[in-house]
C-alpha positions as CSV (number, residue, x, y, z in Angstrom):
1,X,-106.0,-107.8,25.2
2,X,-106.6,-104.5,27.0
3,X,-110.2,-103.5,27.5
4,X,-109.3,-99.8,26.2
5,X,-108.4,-98.8,22.6
6,X,-105.2,-96.7,22.0
7,X,-105.8,-95.0,18.6
8,X,-103.4,-92.7,17.0
9,X,-101.8,-92.0,20.4
10,X,-105.0,-91.4,22.1
11,X,-106.6,-93.7,24.6
12,X,-110.4,-94.5,24.6
13,X,-111.4,-96.3,27.6
14,X,-114.7,-97.6,26.2
15,X,-115.9,-99.2,22.9
16,X,-118.4,-96.4,22.4
17,X,-115.9,-93.7,22.7
18,X,-113.6,-95.5,20.3
19,X,-116.4,-96.1,17.9
20,X,-117.3,-92.3,17.9
21,X,-113.8,-91.5,17.1
22,X,-113.6,-93.9,14.3
23,X,-117.0,-92.5,12.8
24,X,-115.7,-89.0,13.0
25,X,-112.7,-90.1,11.0
26,X,-114.6,-92.2,8.5
27,X,-117.3,-89.5,7.7
28,X,-114.9,-86.7,7.6
29,X,-113.8,-88.0,4.0
30,X,-115.9,-88.7,0.9
31,X,-115.7,-92.0,-0.9
32,X,-112.4,-92.3,-3.1
33,X,-110.4,-90.5,-0.4
34,X,-106.9,-91.8,0.1
35,X,-105.7,-91.3,3.8
36,X,-102.5,-89.2,3.5
37,X,-102.4,-87.5,6.9
38,X,-99.8,-89.3,9.1
39,X,-101.8,-89.1,12.3
40,X,-104.9,-90.5,10.6
41,X,-103.0,-93.3,9.1
42,X,-101.4,-94.0,12.5
43,X,-104.9,-94.1,14.0
44,X,-106.1,-96.7,11.4
45,X,-103.0,-98.9,11.7
46,X,-103.9,-99.1,15.4
47,X,-107.5,-99.7,14.7
48,X,-106.7,-102.4,12.2
49,X,-104.3,-104.2,14.6
50,X,-107.4,-105.1,16.7
51,X,-109.0,-106.9,13.8
52,X,-109.4,-110.7,14.5
53,X,-108.2,-111.4,11.0
54,X,-105.4,-108.9,11.2
55,X,-102.8,-111.0,9.5
56,X,-105.0,-111.8,6.5
57,X,-106.1,-108.2,6.2
58,X,-102.5,-106.9,6.3
59,X,-101.0,-109.6,4.1
60,X,-97.3,-108.6,3.2
61,X,-97.7,-105.2,4.6
62,X,-100.0,-102.1,4.6
63,X,-99.4,-99.4,2.0
64,X,-102.1,-97.1,2.7
65,X,-105.9,-96.8,3.6
66,X,-108.8,-95.4,1.7
67,X,-112.5,-94.5,2.2
68,X,-114.7,-96.4,-0.3
69,X,-118.4,-96.8,-1.0
70,X,-120.0,-99.9,0.4
71,X,-123.4,-101.3,0.3
72,X,-126.5,-99.4,0.5
73,X,-124.6,-96.1,-0.1
74,X,-122.6,-96.4,3.2
75,X,-118.8,-95.8,3.3
76,X,-116.1,-97.8,4.8
77,X,-112.4,-98.2,5.2
78,X,-110.3,-100.2,2.9
79,X,-106.6,-101.4,3.5
80,X,-104.4,-101.3,0.4
81,X,-101.5,-103.7,0.8
82,X,-98.1,-103.3,-0.5
83,X,-98.4,-105.8,-3.3
84,X,-101.3,-103.6,-4.6
85,X,-104.1,-105.8,-3.3
86,X,-106.9,-104.5,-1.1
87,X,-109.5,-105.6,1.3
88,X,-112.4,-104.0,3.2
89,X,-112.4,-104.1,7.0
90,X,-115.0,-103.5,9.6
91,X,-114.2,-101.1,12.4
92,X,-116.9,-102.9,14.5
93,X,-115.0,-106.1,14.2
94,X,-111.9,-104.2,15.4
95,X,-113.8,-103.0,18.4
96,X,-115.0,-106.3,19.5
97,X,-112.4,-107.8,21.9
98,X,-111.6,-111.4,21.2
99,X,-110.7,-113.8,23.9
100,X,-107.1,-114.2,25.2
101,X,-106.9,-117.5,23.2
102,X,-107.9,-115.9,20.2
103,X,-105.6,-112.9,20.5
104,X,-102.7,-115.4,21.1
105,X,-103.6,-117.5,18.0
106,X,-104.0,-114.3,15.8
107,X,-100.7,-113.2,17.0
108,X,-99.0,-116.5,16.3
109,X,-100.4,-116.3,12.7
110,X,-99.1,-112.8,12.4
111,X,-95.7,-114.0,13.7
112,X,-95.3,-116.4,10.9
113,X,-96.6,-114.3,8.1
114,X,-92.9,-113.9,6.4
115,X,-92.8,-117.7,6.2
116,X,-96.3,-117.8,4.6
117,X,-95.5,-115.3,1.8
118,X,-92.1,-116.7,1.3
119,X,-93.8,-119.9,0.5
120,X,-96.3,-118.2,-1.8
121,X,-93.6,-116.4,-3.7
122,X,-91.7,-119.6,-4.1
123,X,-94.8,-121.6,-5.4
124,X,-97.0,-119.1,-7.0
125,X,-94.7,-117.3,-9.7
126,X,-96.6,-114.5,-11.5
127,X,-97.8,-115.6,-15.0
128,X,-97.3,-119.3,-14.5
129,X,-100.2,-121.8,-14.0
130,X,-101.1,-122.4,-10.2
131,X,-102.9,-125.7,-9.1
132,X,-105.0,-125.8,-6.1
133,X,-103.8,-128.8,-3.8
134,X,-107.5,-129.5,-2.7
135,X,-109.4,-129.3,-5.9
136,X,-106.9,-129.8,-8.8
137,X,-108.0,-126.9,-10.5
138,X,-106.0,-124.1,-12.0
139,X,-106.5,-120.8,-10.0
140,X,-105.3,-117.3,-10.5
141,X,-102.6,-115.6,-8.4
142,X,-105.4,-113.4,-6.7
143,X,-107.2,-116.5,-5.7
144,X,-104.4,-118.1,-3.9
145,X,-104.4,-119.0,-0.3
146,X,-101.8,-120.7,1.6
147,X,-103.2,-123.4,3.7
148,X,-101.7,-125.6,6.6
149,X,-102.1,-129.2,5.7
150,X,-101.9,-131.9,8.5
151,X,-101.3,-130.4,11.2
152,X,-103.6,-127.7,10.6
153,X,-102.5,-124.2,12.1
154,X,-104.7,-124.4,15.3
155,X,-103.4,-127.8,16.1
156,X,-99.7,-126.7,15.5
157,X,-100.3,-123.6,17.6
158,X,-101.9,-125.5,20.4
159,X,-99.1,-128.0,20.6
160,X,-96.6,-125.4,20.9
161,X,-98.6,-123.4,23.6
162,X,-99.2,-126.8,25.4
163,X,-95.3,-127.1,25.9
164,X,-95.3,-123.4,27.5
165,X,-98.0,-124.0,30.0
166,X,-101.0,-123.1,28.0
167,X,-102.6,-120.0,26.6
168,X,-102.8,-118.2,30.0
169,X,-99.0,-118.1,30.2
170,X,-98.5,-116.7,26.8
171,X,-98.1,-113.0,26.9
172,X,-98.8,-110.7,23.8
173,X,-97.4,-107.2,23.7
174,X,-98.4,-104.4,21.2
175,X,-95.5,-102.4,20.1
176,X,-94.9,-99.5,17.8
177,X,-93.8,-101.6,14.6
178,X,-95.8,-102.2,11.4
179,X,-96.9,-105.6,12.8
180,X,-98.0,-104.1,16.1
181,X,-98.7,-107.4,18.1
182,X,-95.8,-109.7,19.1
183,X,-95.3,-112.6,21.4
184,X,-93.4,-111.9,24.4
185,X,-90.4,-114.0,25.0
186,X,-91.6,-116.7,22.6
187,X,-91.6,-115.0,19.2
188,X,-88.4,-116.6,17.8
189,X,-88.9,-119.9,19.3
190,X,-92.6,-120.1,17.8
191,X,-91.2,-119.1,14.4
192,X,-88.7,-122.0,14.4
193,X,-91.2,-124.3,15.6
194,X,-93.4,-123.5,12.7
195,X,-90.7,-123.6,10.3
196,X,-89.8,-127.0,11.4
197,X,-93.3,-128.7,11.7
198,X,-95.6,-126.9,9.3
199,X,-96.6,-128.3,6.2
200,X,-97.8,-125.6,3.8
201,X,-99.9,-125.9,0.4
202,X,-101.4,-123.7,-2.3
203,X,-105.2,-123.8,-2.4
204,X,-107.9,-121.6,-3.9
205,X,-109.4,-119.0,-1.4
206,X,-112.9,-120.5,-2.0
207,X,-111.8,-124.1,-1.0
208,X,-109.8,-122.9,2.1
209,X,-112.8,-120.9,3.2
210,X,-114.9,-123.8,2.7
211,X,-112.8,-126.1,4.6
212,X,-112.8,-123.7,7.5
213,X,-116.5,-123.8,7.7
214,X,-116.7,-127.5,7.5
């Protein structure tokens, strides 16, 4: 990932400069504001694309952004997804550069997000009981996470990368598309590999996060 940040068509060569630009935008709007200005939305889409959990934050797609009240009276940005769900995101996390390996893995997660949401749509019909594959408990639609059973996602991704000369040989590009990050030359091949080898299951958000920490 580059050491500078291009946000809304403007390049910021340091984290400090980018952070100041983000704070100017944030504090220009009171809590409860929906961001409607096209340049400001482009700025926030670019900012969010640097988040280490970008695929999870964007979900099925970004509808718009808002400024919301946070803890201790502060304000922060929220992303509102096309399915109506929303999530807060830290601009500081966006401005902390991950390693190249982390960036590749994040892009690989993003690349197969359509498969994840297709699986979710097929296995979690609205209004129907949903069972967590890890706990056996009934969960609501909003509690659903789609998890990789064995092999887990990282093992699957590392196996694919190993056959392409390792992480250092994998190039990630940023493009002017809603998904922003892409695998150069390997996007389609990785999607096909994941389709063939991944075993997905429905779990609760709490169980999935607990598994990641263990």
